[in-house]
Steps between C-alpha positions, in 0.01 A plus 500: 500500500633849417637643822325838443159337563557472873730791573237673713370212713697200634343197324522254796320733740231621256406148406446407866288792602149608395577860600849626396708659765693826480827327590465295182472808266792674351384860493820629341474263208137602453589867515776464255253352245215740532668826602694545182501853358201551265285778369188274502417236754192272466390201696237268329286301738350170366279285718231352264642283225473734205788441250410823301686679774821416305365693207451798723849476633625499141286804415628687800863441403424594134319815608757620748796420277368596159200726566649708782871451416615368837828303469460126571749519779297769668184291514439262789196275479425234761255217448340395826291183471340321793213260555421310175727725299801376700481190273670708228822456701512120489679302233335214309625237748283650771208571266486137389603316815244676723234563224514867580235598245255246637582568859427866464257491218714707266351540158587666163280722294314200356418369845742211485715404787863624474737200533839673486671832516411598141577866594877458542632457155491729204226441240675333205274696254671825602805632317808681631406810300561826684238673285262665748213463256554131441211326678712179504820672604711494809319787666176293513661214696296439812682195620641496856852450352454793264380728782798391706733598213345843498571549873170415678568355847290203593430429868364179652284492823626269765165500676302412191756225430439348839122524457530332154716215647199430728253519218672232298560288814131520596389426136707185501722619220825437698647169605349390831835511679563862421420760760404858420855603573632237261277637231594858576868412482441333162315809371777733621758292317307512178418863460561644154838688457522867607223472755555648846318385811345743748324415822149624416399671172226717653755627755760545235267709288444733788878528556564575142235771493573672830878460537622485139234717315376237262175587316239225539310334219280191464250358257135536576287297255 
């Protein structure tokens, strides 16, 4: 697992506790990530499982960079999923082993259960064109990896992860000999790259707004 996934919380302790402790959180590492100099700071909250949020993130980047002319390195966007949306942070091993889509009733636009993290990789129908008006070009990439490349910081909620470990345990989707801590540890070890763990997302959003002056956005539809 990439080391940066757990550079804010110690994996052994977080996997064993339903409520993360302050002593397990590396505030300096957190601050180094989110307090970089920027002209624009946005935090995007996602609770309900609504994949169109990635299109909004892309549109925000395009508008700020090309519509308003902010330099990419002066834009700081943070994606803050929790609840069902924390599932975006798991790799396919977790999605398939614990039947994440079924356990949390995660469905696509057609109403079908989502069986893997189809949001991670770039759509192969897109080109690498840098033409801003190319509807199949690079600036229309809404994949998680594409948004990572453009500088969006993805956070993972330790509290949601613990709750989801219990959801799959209670649904019977984990081996019988696995405890909630075992499942949580497995989930932590199989987060997608460039994902950073925080104790509680709803608490983190308040910290980002009040202490670090991030503007708050979410989807409401």
